Each structure stands twice: as structure tokens, then as C-alpha cells.
N, C-alpha and C positions, 0 to 999 in steps of 0.2 A: 561568539564563537570561541571555543576553547583554543588555547595556544597550541595544543598538540594535534589539532585537526589540520588536515591538508585541504587543498582545493584543486579543482581542475586547472591545468595550466593555460588552457585556451578553449575557445568555443568548439573547436574540432574534437578535442578530447571529451568534452561534455556530451556532444552529439554521439560520438562512438560508444561511450560507456552506456548511455541510455539506449542506444540501438542494441548493444549486446545484451542488456538486461531484458529488453522486450523480446528478443529472439529466444531467450531461455525460459520465458514464462508461459507455462501451459496451465490453463485453468486459474490464472492469477499470478501476479508477479511480486506480491508482497514479500515472500521469502527471499526471492532473488534480489529484489531492491535492497532489503535489509542487509543481506550478506555483502552485496557489492558496496553500498554507500557507508555502512557502519563497520563491518568486519574487515573487508578486503582493502578498501581504499582509504578508510578513516576520514571521509569527507564530512561525516556527521557522527555525533556520539549517540548513545542509547536514548538519553533524555530528549535531545533535539529531534531524533527520528520519531520517537513516540508522540511528541507534541505536534510535529508536522503531519504525521499520519492521522492523528485525531482530527486536526483541522481539515485535512484533505477529505476525510470521511463525511464531515458535516456540510461541506460545500457541494453544490450541484455539479454533476458530471462524474466521470470515472475517477476513482480515488487516486490511482497512480498517475493519471494525467495532471490532476491537481497538485500532487507532490512534485512532479517534474517541473511544472510552472513555477511553484514557490521556490524550489531549490535553484533553478536556473536564474530566476529573477534576482535572488539573493546574491548570486555569484557574479553575474554579468549584466544585470538589468533586463530590459525587454529582449535584447538579442540572446541572452542566456535562456530566458523563458522559452523563446521560440526554438532555440537549438535543442534544449532538453526535450521539449514536446515533439519536435520534428524527429529526433532520434528515436523516441519512444514509438512513434506512429508509422514512419515511412517504410522501413523494412517489413514489419509485420503485415502492413496493409498490402504491399506487393505480393508477399508470400501467400496471404490469405486469398487473394484473387486467383493466383496460380493453383493453389490447392483446391479451392472451390470448383474451379473449372475441371480439374482432374477428378475430383470426388463425384461430380455429377455423372461421370461416366461409369463409376463402379459402386455407387452407394447401395445398390441392392445385393451385392455379394455378401454372403454370410461372414466371411473372414473380416470384411470391412466393418460390418455391424458389430462384431465381437471386439474389434480393436477400439471402436468408438466407446463401447460400454466400458472397456478396461481403462481408457483414458479418463473417463468421468470419475472413477474410483481414485485414480492418481491425483486428479485435481482436488478432490475433497481432502485427501491426505496432505497435500501442499498447503491448503488453507488452514487446516487444523494445526500443522506444524508451525506456520507463521504466527498463529494466535498464541501458541505456547511460548514462542520466542518473545513476543511482545509482553506476555504476562510476567516474564522474568524481570522486566524493567519496572514493574509496579511497586517494588519495594522502595523506590525513591519517590513515589507519588506523594504529594502533600497530604492526602487523606490517610495514607498508610496502606500497607499491602492488603489487609483483610477487608476494609471498606471498599477499596478499589476493585478487588476481586469480586466482592458481593455485587457491586454495580455492574461489572462485566457479566456476571452470571445472570443478573436480572435482565440485562439487555438481550442476552442470548435466549433466555426463556421467552421473552416477549416476541422475539423473532420466530422461535419454534412454534409458538401459539398462533402464528399467522398475522401478527400485527405488521403493517407496512413500515418500512424504514422511517418514514416521516413520523409515524406514531412513536417509534422507539426513541427517536431523537427528542421529541417533545416530552414523553413520559419519563425517560431515563436520562437522556443527555442533558437537558436543561437543568434538572435538579442536581446532576453531577457537577455541572459547571458552577452552579450556585454554591454548592458545598465546597468545592475546590477554591473558589474565589474567597470564600469566607476564611478558609485555612491560610490563604496567602496574604490576606489583609494584615497590615501592621496593627499591633495592639494599640488601643487608644490610651 
């Protein structure tokens, strides 16, 4: 951890920050999590966030939950992992139950259908923006910016062609890990 990075003062702060991030994330919280942990709070730097996010993506389960568990564990052990994950899940789950109950009453209304369609476009924009933010950090990647961008483009292309995520990880992710490991190996 870099000397300039801060950390949550206590479990309650960790819980509240992850709750706040979760309540801001519509269609995905990557952009919100990056802004909060890296830019606003300085709890992580760009390289640490990119590394943890990459790890969170290849683990089973929701990416942001994996990130919350890893970060919380690193700060406060198992209590931190549970606090970050609980913060991420509790308020949105309660809100979702309330909204689903209300939506069931009005889902056939044209204005509600239009609002849902509009939100899907916003969610796609949020995901694209988060991807562009992460791409900015590729200049520090051990492979270099161009090869890292090429691998990212290849992964996106395989997804757009309909390959399941597991296939993308096997066909693009494993070779990318191998190439990066080779670049990080000390010379003999």
C-alpha cells in the first residue's frame, strides 16, 4: 500500500461508504466504486484498483462483491470483508424489495415502460465510461499500453461474438496472464 493512501477509520465507515456506493450504482457500480475508492477517498491507487478489479472479474460471483470482500479483508480481516459486503448489499436489497412491490402495481403503464427503456441506455453508458476510465491506467501495465489495449479489444470482440465469459477468460485471460507473468519475471 502506498504511503499516500488512506484507509477507513473503522468498520462503520467501511460499511457506510460501501452502502453509499451501492445506492448510487444503477446498471453497475464500477464507475461509482472507482470514483469513491480511488478519486474521492484515496483508499486505493489506480494500479491497485485495476489489479483488484481484474481479480474480482475472474472470480466466481458478482465483480463488485468480490472487490468489496477483498478490500474489506485487506483492511480489517474477516470483519472488514463482511462489513464491506454487508454495506454493499443491505440497503439495495431492501430498496429492491420495496421497488419491486411497487413496480408490480404499475409495470404495464406506458410511462413506466419508457422509463425502464431509458434507464437501460444510461446503464450502458455507465459501463462504457467505466471501461474508458480503466483503459487510462493501462499505460502502466507491464505489457505496455498497446498490447494491453489489444488484449482488451480481443476480449470485447469475443464477448460481442457471443462467447460466454468463461470462454473469454480461457481464450484471452489465461494467455494475457501468461504474457504479463513473463514480463514481470526477473531476468535470468
